[in-house]
C-alpha positions as a Markdown table, in Angstrom:
| # | Residue | x | y | z |
|---|---|---|---|---|
| 1 | Met | 121.4 | 147.8 | 189.3 |
| 2 | Lys | 121.5 | 150.9 | 187.2 |
| 3 | Ala | 123.7 | 149.4 | 184.6 |
| 4 | Thr | 121.4 | 146.3 | 184.9 |
| 5 | Leu | 118.5 | 148.5 | 184.2 |
| 6 | Leu | 120.5 | 150.2 | 181.4 |
| 7 | Leu | 121.1 | 147.4 | 179.8 |
| 8 | Leu | 117.5 | 146.2 | 179.7 |
| 9 | Leu | 116.6 | 149.7 | 178.2 |
| 10 | Leu | 119.0 | 149.9 | 175.3 |
| 11 | Pro | 117.2 | 147.8 | 173.0 |
| 12 | Met | 114.0 | 149.9 | 173.7 |
| 13 | Leu | 115.7 | 153.2 | 173.2 |
| 14 | Ala | 117.2 | 151.8 | 169.8 |
| 15 | Leu | 113.9 | 150.7 | 168.6 |
| 16 | Ala | 112.3 | 154.1 | 169.5 |
| 17 | Gln | 115.2 | 156.0 | 167.6 |
| 18 | Lys | 114.5 | 154.0 | 164.4 |
| 19 | Pro | 112.2 | 155.8 | 161.6 |
| 20 | Met | 109.2 | 154.2 | 161.3 |
| 21 | Lys | 107.6 | 154.1 | 157.8 |
| 22 | Ile | 104.5 | 153.5 | 155.9 |
| 23 | Asn | 104.2 | 152.8 | 152.0 |
| 24 | Gly | 107.9 | 153.4 | 152.2 |
| 25 | Lys | 108.2 | 157.3 | 153.3 |
| 26 | Asp | 109.2 | 157.9 | 156.8 |
| 27 | Ile | 106.3 | 159.2 | 159.3 |
| 28 | Gly | 106.5 | 162.6 | 159.9 |
| 29 | Met | 104.8 | 164.9 | 162.7 |
| 30 | Val | 102.6 | 168.1 | 162.4 |
| 31 | Ser | 103.9 | 170.4 | 164.7 |
| 32 | Phe | 100.3 | 171.4 | 165.7 |
| 33 | Thr | 100.4 | 168.1 | 167.5 |
| 34 | Tyr | 102.8 | 169.5 | 170.0 |
| 35 | Arg | 101.8 | 172.7 | 169.8 |
| 36 | Asn | 102.2 | 173.7 | 173.6 |
| 37 | Ser | 105.4 | 172.0 | 173.9 |
| 38 | Phe | 107.0 | 173.9 | 171.1 |
| 39 | Ser | 105.8 | 177.5 | 172.4 |
| 40 | Lys | 107.7 | 176.4 | 175.8 |
| 41 | Asp | 111.1 | 174.9 | 174.4 |
| 42 | Met | 111.4 | 174.1 | 170.7 |
| 43 | Ala | 114.8 | 172.5 | 171.2 |
| 44 | Lys | 113.8 | 170.0 | 173.8 |
| 45 | Thr | 110.3 | 169.2 | 171.8 |
| 46 | Leu | 112.6 | 168.4 | 168.7 |
| 47 | Asp | 114.6 | 166.3 | 170.7 |
| 48 | Thr | 112.0 | 164.1 | 171.8 |
| 49 | Leu | 110.7 | 163.9 | 168.5 |
| 50 | Gln | 114.3 | 162.9 | 167.5 |
| 51 | Ser | 114.4 | 160.2 | 170.1 |
| 52 | Gln | 111.1 | 158.9 | 168.8 |
| 53 | Gly | 112.5 | 158.6 | 165.2 |
| 54 | Ile | 110.4 | 161.3 | 163.9 |
| 55 | Thr | 112.8 | 163.4 | 161.3 |
| 56 | Asp | 110.0 | 164.8 | 159.1 |
| 57 | Met | 108.1 | 167.4 | 159.9 |
| 58 | Glu | 105.0 | 169.9 | 159.0 |
| 59 | Phe | 105.6 | 173.3 | 160.9 |
| 60 | Ser | 102.2 | 175.0 | 160.9 |
| 61 | Ser | 104.0 | 177.8 | 163.2 |
| 62 | Leu | 107.4 | 179.1 | 163.8 |
| 63 | Phe | 106.4 | 179.4 | 167.8 |
| 64 | Gly | 108.0 | 183.0 | 167.6 |
| 65 | Lys | 111.2 | 182.1 | 166.1 |
| 66 | Thr | 112.4 | 182.9 | 162.7 |
| 67 | Ala | 112.5 | 180.5 | 159.8 |
| 68 | Gln | 116.6 | 180.2 | 159.9 |
| 69 | Glu | 116.4 | 179.9 | 163.7 |
| 70 | Val | 114.1 | 176.7 | 163.2 |
| 71 | Arg | 116.2 | 175.1 | 160.1 |
| 72 | Ser | 119.4 | 175.5 | 162.3 |
| 73 | Leu | 117.4 | 173.6 | 165.5 |
| 74 | Leu | 116.4 | 171.0 | 162.5 |
| 75 | Asp | 119.7 | 170.7 | 161.0 |
| 76 | Glu | 121.5 | 170.0 | 164.2 |
| 77 | Arg | 119.2 | 167.1 | 164.6 |
| 78 | Gly | 119.2 | 165.8 | 161.3 |
| 79 | Met | 115.7 | 166.8 | 160.7 |
| 80 | Lys | 114.2 | 168.4 | 158.0 |
| 81 | Cys | 110.8 | 170.6 | 157.4 |
| 82 | Ser | 109.0 | 169.5 | 154.2 |
| 83 | Ser | 106.0 | 171.4 | 154.3 |
| 84 | Phe | 105.3 | 174.7 | 156.1 |
| 85 | Gly | 101.6 | 175.5 | 156.8 |
| 86 | Val | 100.6 | 179.1 | 157.2 |
| 87 | Ser | 97.2 | 181.1 | 156.9 |
| 88 | Met | 95.1 | 182.0 | 153.9 |
| 89 | Ala | 95.5 | 185.6 | 154.6 |
| 90 | Asp | 99.3 | 185.3 | 154.7 |
| 91 | Ala | 99.6 | 182.9 | 151.6 |
| 92 | Leu | 97.6 | 185.6 | 149.8 |
| 93 | Asn | 98.8 | 188.8 | 150.9 |
| 94 | Lys | 102.6 | 188.2 | 152.1 |
| 95 | Thr | 103.1 | 185.1 | 149.4 |
| 96 | Asp | 106.8 | 186.3 | 148.8 |
| 97 | Gln | 107.8 | 186.4 | 153.1 |
| 98 | Val | 105.7 | 183.0 | 153.1 |
| 99 | Gly | 108.1 | 181.5 | 150.1 |
| 100 | Glu | 111.1 | 182.8 | 151.8 |
| 101 | Asn | 110.5 | 181.3 | 154.8 |
| 102 | Ala | 109.6 | 178.0 | 153.3 |
| 103 | Lys | 112.6 | 178.0 | 151.4 |
| 104 | Thr | 114.9 | 178.9 | 154.6 |
| 105 | Leu | 113.3 | 176.1 | 156.1 |
| 106 | Gly | 114.0 | 173.8 | 153.6 |
| 107 | Ala | 110.2 | 172.9 | 152.6 |
| 108 | Ser | 108.9 | 171.6 | 149.5 |
| 109 | Phe | 105.5 | 172.6 | 150.0 |
| 110 | Val | 103.2 | 175.5 | 151.4 |
| 111 | Arg | 100.0 | 174.6 | 152.8 |
| 112 | Val | 96.7 | 176.1 | 153.9 |
| 113 | Ala | 94.6 | 174.4 | 156.5 |
| 114 | Trp | 91.6 | 176.7 | 156.3 |
| 115 | Ile | 89.4 | 179.1 | 154.1 |
| 116 | Pro | 88.0 | 181.7 | 156.1 |
| 117 | His | 84.3 | 182.0 | 155.5 |
| 118 | Thr | 81.0 | 182.3 | 157.8 |
| 119 | Gly | 78.1 | 179.8 | 157.6 |
| 120 | Pro | 78.0 | 176.8 | 154.9 |
| 121 | Phe | 80.2 | 177.0 | 152.3 |
| 122 | Thr | 79.0 | 178.3 | 149.0 |
| 123 | Leu | 79.4 | 177.7 | 145.3 |
| 124 | Glu | 80.4 | 181.8 | 145.2 |
| 125 | Met | 83.0 | 181.0 | 148.0 |
| 126 | Ala | 84.6 | 178.1 | 145.9 |
| 127 | Gln | 84.7 | 180.0 | 142.7 |
| 128 | Lys | 86.9 | 182.9 | 144.5 |
| 129 | Thr | 88.9 | 180.4 | 146.4 |
| 130 | Ala | 89.9 | 178.7 | 143.3 |
| 131 | Gln | 91.1 | 181.8 | 141.6 |
| 132 | Glu | 93.2 | 182.7 | 145.1 |
| 133 | Phe | 94.5 | 179.0 | 145.0 |
| 134 | Asn | 95.8 | 179.7 | 141.4 |
| 135 | Gln | 97.3 | 183.1 | 142.3 |
| 136 | Ile | 99.1 | 181.8 | 145.0 |
| 137 | Gly | 100.3 | 178.6 | 143.5 |
| 138 | Lys | 101.6 | 180.1 | 140.6 |
| 139 | Ala | 103.4 | 182.4 | 142.2 |
| 140 | Leu | 105.0 | 180.2 | 144.6 |
| 141 | Lys | 105.9 | 177.7 | 142.0 |
| 142 | Glu | 107.5 | 180.7 | 139.5 |
| 143 | Lys | 109.2 | 182.6 | 142.3 |
| 144 | Phe | 110.2 | 180.0 | 144.6 |
| 145 | Asp | 109.7 | 176.3 | 143.0 |
| 146 | Leu | 107.4 | 175.5 | 145.7 |
| 147 | Thr | 104.2 | 173.3 | 145.6 |
| 148 | Phe | 101.0 | 175.1 | 147.1 |
| 149 | Cys | 98.9 | 172.5 | 149.0 |
| 150 | Tyr | 95.4 | 173.1 | 150.3 |
| 151 | His | 94.3 | 170.7 | 153.5 |
| 152 | Asn | 90.5 | 169.9 | 153.5 |
| 153 | His | 88.8 | 170.5 | 156.9 |
| 154 | Gly | 85.4 | 169.0 | 156.2 |
| 155 | Phe | 83.0 | 172.0 | 155.2 |
| 156 | Glu | 84.0 | 171.8 | 151.5 |
| 157 | Phe | 82.3 | 168.8 | 151.2 |
| 158 | Glu | 78.6 | 170.5 | 150.4 |
| 159 | Pro | 76.8 | 169.2 | 147.6 |
| 160 | Tyr | 77.4 | 170.6 | 144.1 |
| 161 | Gly | 75.9 | 169.2 | 140.9 |
| 162 | Glu | 76.7 | 165.4 | 140.9 |
| 163 | Gly | 79.4 | 165.9 | 143.4 |
| 164 | Thr | 80.7 | 168.5 | 145.8 |
| 165 | Leu | 82.2 | 171.9 | 146.5 |
| 166 | Phe | 85.8 | 170.4 | 147.0 |
| 167 | Asp | 85.2 | 168.5 | 143.3 |
| 168 | Tyr | 84.6 | 172.1 | 142.3 |
| 169 | Leu | 87.9 | 173.4 | 143.8 |
| 170 | Val | 90.0 | 170.4 | 142.6 |
| 171 | Gln | 88.6 | 170.6 | 138.8 |
| 172 | Asn | 88.8 | 174.4 | 138.9 |
| 173 | Thr | 92.5 | 174.8 | 140.2 |
| 174 | Asp | 95.5 | 174.4 | 137.9 |
| 175 | Pro | 97.3 | 171.3 | 138.2 |
| 176 | Lys | 100.7 | 173.0 | 137.6 |
| 177 | Phe | 100.0 | 175.2 | 140.4 |
| 178 | Val | 97.7 | 174.0 | 142.9 |
| 179 | Ser | 97.9 | 170.0 | 144.7 |
| 180 | Tyr | 96.2 | 168.9 | 147.9 |
| 181 | Glu | 96.7 | 167.7 | 151.5 |
| 182 | Met | 94.0 | 164.9 | 152.4 |
| 183 | Asp | 93.5 | 165.1 | 156.3 |
| 184 | Ile | 91.6 | 161.6 | 156.4 |
| 185 | Leu | 89.4 | 162.5 | 159.4 |
| 186 | Trp | 88.2 | 165.7 | 157.9 |
| 187 | Thr | 87.7 | 163.6 | 154.4 |
| 188 | Phe | 85.4 | 161.1 | 157.0 |
| 189 | Phe | 83.9 | 163.6 | 159.1 |
| 190 | Pro | 81.8 | 165.2 | 156.7 |
| 191 | Gly | 80.5 | 161.5 | 155.3 |
| 192 | Gln | 83.2 | 161.1 | 152.4 |
| 193 | Asn | 85.4 | 157.9 | 151.7 |
| 194 | Pro | 89.0 | 159.3 | 151.9 |
| 195 | Ala | 90.2 | 155.7 | 149.7 |
| 196 | Thr | 87.5 | 157.0 | 147.0 |
| 197 | Leu | 88.8 | 160.1 | 146.9 |
| 198 | Leu | 92.3 | 159.3 | 146.8 |
| 199 | Glu | 91.8 | 157.3 | 143.8 |
| 200 | Lys | 89.4 | 159.7 | 142.0 |
| 201 | Tyr | 91.9 | 162.4 | 142.3 |
| 202 | Gly | 95.2 | 160.3 | 142.3 |
| 203 | Asn | 98.5 | 162.5 | 142.5 |
| 204 | Arg | 96.7 | 165.8 | 143.1 |
| 205 | Phe | 97.2 | 164.8 | 146.6 |
| 206 | Lys | 100.5 | 165.4 | 147.5 |
| 207 | Leu | 100.2 | 165.5 | 151.4 |
| 208 | Met | 98.4 | 163.3 | 154.0 |
| 209 | His | 97.3 | 164.1 | 157.5 |
| 210 | Leu | 96.8 | 160.7 | 159.5 |
| 211 | Lys | 94.4 | 160.7 | 162.4 |
| 212 | Asp | 91.1 | 158.7 | 163.5 |
| 213 | Leu | 88.0 | 159.6 | 164.9 |
| 214 | Lys | 86.7 | 158.3 | 168.3 |
| 215 | Lys | 83.8 | 155.6 | 167.7 |
| 216 | Gly | 80.2 | 156.9 | 168.0 |
| 217 | Val | 80.8 | 160.1 | 167.2 |
| 218 | Gln | 78.8 | 161.6 | 164.4 |
| 219 | Gly | 79.7 | 164.0 | 161.6 |
| 220 | Asn | 78.5 | 167.0 | 159.8 |
| 221 | Met | 79.9 | 169.9 | 157.7 |
| 222 | Ser | 81.0 | 172.3 | 160.4 |
| 223 | Gly | 84.7 | 171.6 | 160.0 |
| 224 | Gly | 84.9 | 171.2 | 163.4 |
| 225 | Thr | 84.9 | 168.3 | 166.2 |
| 226 | Ser | 86.2 | 168.5 | 169.8 |
| 227 | Val | 90.1 | 167.7 | 170.3 |
| 228 | Glu | 89.3 | 164.8 | 172.4 |
| 229 | Asn | 87.6 | 163.2 | 169.5 |
| 230 | Asp | 91.2 | 162.3 | 168.2 |
| 231 | Val | 92.4 | 158.8 | 169.0 |
| 232 | Ala | 95.0 | 156.5 | 168.2 |
| 233 | Leu | 95.0 | 155.0 | 164.3 |
| 234 | Gly | 93.2 | 151.9 | 163.9 |
| 235 | Thr | 91.1 | 152.2 | 167.2 |
| 236 | Gly | 88.6 | 154.7 | 165.6 |
| 237 | Gln | 86.0 | 154.8 | 162.5 |
| 238 | Leu | 88.3 | 155.2 | 159.5 |
| 239 | Asn | 89.3 | 151.9 | 157.7 |
| 240 | Ile | 93.2 | 152.6 | 158.0 |
| 241 | Pro | 94.3 | 150.0 | 156.1 |
| 242 | Glu | 91.7 | 150.8 | 152.8 |
| 243 | Ile | 92.9 | 154.2 | 153.1 |
| 244 | Met | 96.8 | 153.6 | 153.1 |
| 245 | Lys | 96.3 | 151.5 | 150.1 |
| 246 | Ala | 95.0 | 154.1 | 148.2 |
| 247 | Ala | 97.4 | 156.5 | 149.2 |
| 248 | Lys | 100.4 | 154.2 | 148.1 |
| 249 | Lys | 98.6 | 154.1 | 144.5 |
| 250 | Ala | 98.0 | 157.6 | 144.7 |
| 251 | Lys | 102.2 | 158.2 | 145.7 |
| 252 | Ile | 101.3 | 160.4 | 148.6 |
| 253 | Gln | 104.7 | 162.1 | 148.6 |
| 254 | His | 104.6 | 162.7 | 153.3 |
| 255 | Tyr | 102.7 | 161.5 | 155.8 |
| 256 | Tyr | 102.4 | 163.4 | 158.7 |
| 257 | Leu | 100.6 | 162.4 | 161.9 |
| 258 | Glu | 98.4 | 164.8 | 163.9 |
| 259 | Asp | 96.7 | 164.1 | 167.2 |
| 260 | Glu | 95.2 | 167.3 | 168.8 |
| 261 | Ser | 94.1 | 165.4 | 172.2 |
| 262 | Ser | 95.4 | 165.5 | 175.3 |
| 263 | Arg | 96.7 | 162.1 | 174.9 |
| 264 | Tyr | 98.7 | 162.8 | 172.2 |
| 265 | Pro | 102.4 | 161.6 | 173.7 |
| 266 | Val | 100.6 | 158.3 | 174.1 |
| 267 | Gln | 98.4 | 157.9 | 171.1 |
| 268 | Thr | 101.0 | 158.9 | 168.6 |
| 269 | Arg | 103.2 | 156.4 | 169.4 |
| 270 | Gln | 100.3 | 153.8 | 168.9 |
| 271 | Ser | 99.6 | 155.1 | 166.0 |
| 272 | Arg | 103.5 | 154.8 | 164.6 |
| 273 | Thr | 103.5 | 151.5 | 166.1 |
| 274 | Tyr | 100.3 | 150.9 | 164.2 |
| 275 | Leu | 101.4 | 152.1 | 160.9 |
| 276 | Ser | 104.4 | 150.3 | 160.7 |
| 277 | Asn | 103.3 | 146.9 | 161.6 |
| 278 | Leu | 100.3 | 147.5 | 158.6 |
| 279 | Lys | 100.9 | 145.1 | 155.3 |
């Protein structure tokens, strides 16, 4: 009976271990999706991800380990960390340490996902941030040959001139030193069209977070919504096929699934299958 069951499961196991792709790139994972599991047992969590065909990771934390310890665990499983996420404070004030950790991990990108601020994002904040981004990006590129990326979070789309303050950030940062990671949910949530923005700025976007927003949820400029509003790709409000076509044209280099909800084990599987079946 056990042998028969194993034979029945083998095709499913083989399928689960095969990396899934979108636009010719492996579908990666943001460590924050598995944050609770990583905090308890990184090795077992990586085993789980590896069994699902995940080989590309974006780590947003070292979860109490050294960069070398994380790198060793990845190497043992034939996995990689292509992007390393840090706080704005660390990127600005501990740039060398961040760069050294990113290189140890094997990453090519350093990513910041939040600009500390109080109240609505303003032009003065954007001006200061653009200067700091240029400073961080220049240091990381010249000292460590790393590409700095900023991950939008929604609040940057406050109106400014004929566009938004996100436009200001892109247009006032040096493309030699500053690139961007589009989070498609946090582009859609404040009322923007991710595909249109990809078409506008092309390869200024190097990375992408893939997530979908529950139907019926209204967006705003806050940069925040319940984690339970994350749903499997293709079941929410975003036009994923349109976005993926624009992402291919923009030559996005790495795609990472992110699902902050309590349903992430099921939903990330659904999302990978959905993406792998897109034409």
